[in-house]
C-alpha positions as CSV (number, residue, x, y, z in Angstrom):
1,M,0.0,0.0,0.0
2,F,2.7,2.5,1.0
3,K,5.7,2.5,-1.2
4,K,9.0,3.9,0.0
5,K,10.8,6.1,-2.3
6,I,14.5,5.5,-2.1
7,I,16.7,8.2,-3.5
8,H,20.2,7.0,-4.4
9,M,22.8,9.7,-4.6
10,A,25.1,8.8,-7.4
11,K,28.7,9.0,-6.5
12,K,30.8,11.1,-8.9
13,L,34.5,10.9,-9.4
14,Y,36.3,14.2,-9.0
15,R,39.8,15.4,-8.4
16,S,40.1,16.3,-4.8
17,R,40.6,20.0,-3.7
18,T,41.8,19.1,-0.2
19,N,43.7,15.8,-0.6
20,R,46.1,16.7,-3.3
21,I,49.8,16.7,-4.0
22,L,49.8,17.6,-7.7
23,G,46.4,17.5,-9.4
24,G,44.2,15.8,-6.8
25,V,43.8,12.7,-9.0
26,C,44.9,10.1,-6.3
27,G,43.0,12.0,-3.6
28,G,39.8,11.9,-5.7
29,I,40.2,8.2,-6.5
30,G,40.8,7.5,-2.9
31,E,37.7,9.4,-1.8
32,Y,35.6,7.7,-4.5
33,F,36.6,4.2,-3.5
34,N,36.9,5.0,0.2
35,V,40.6,4.1,0.5
36,D,43.6,6.0,1.6
37,A,45.0,8.3,-1.1
38,N,48.6,7.1,-0.3
39,I,47.7,3.6,-1.4
40,V,46.4,5.0,-4.7
41,R,49.6,7.0,-5.0
42,L,51.7,3.8,-4.4
43,L,49.7,2.0,-7.1
44,F,50.4,4.7,-9.6
45,L,54.2,4.6,-8.7
46,I,54.3,0.8,-9.0
47,S,52.4,0.5,-12.3
48,G,54.6,0.8,-15.4
49,A,52.4,3.4,-17.1
50,G,51.5,5.2,-13.9
51,L,52.6,8.6,-15.0
52,M,50.8,8.4,-18.4
53,I,47.6,7.2,-16.7
54,Y,47.9,10.0,-14.1
55,L,48.2,12.7,-16.7
56,I,45.3,11.3,-18.7
57,A,43.2,11.2,-15.5
58,W,44.2,14.7,-14.6
59,I,42.8,15.9,-18.0
60,L,39.7,13.8,-17.9
61,I,38.5,13.9,-14.3
62,P,36.8,17.2,-13.4
63,E,37.8,19.1,-10.3
64,E,35.6,18.8,-7.3
65,P,33.1,21.7,-7.2
66,A,33.8,24.4,-4.7
67,K,31.8,24.0,-1.5
68,K,29.4,26.9,-0.8
69,K,29.9,28.8,2.5
């Protein structure tokens, strides 16, 4: 009789404004997957094409919107 409406907030991948060293790519990926950004940074360093992937991600992933005060 009564149907509950469930609203799912879609998670979006952004480059982090707060957890960044260069472009915020690793911080944003870490926030998206709920893991420490340092682990993501290590994975980029270990992978053979890490720098290339990082640069492409820096171009493709939008920056996190500014929070309104």
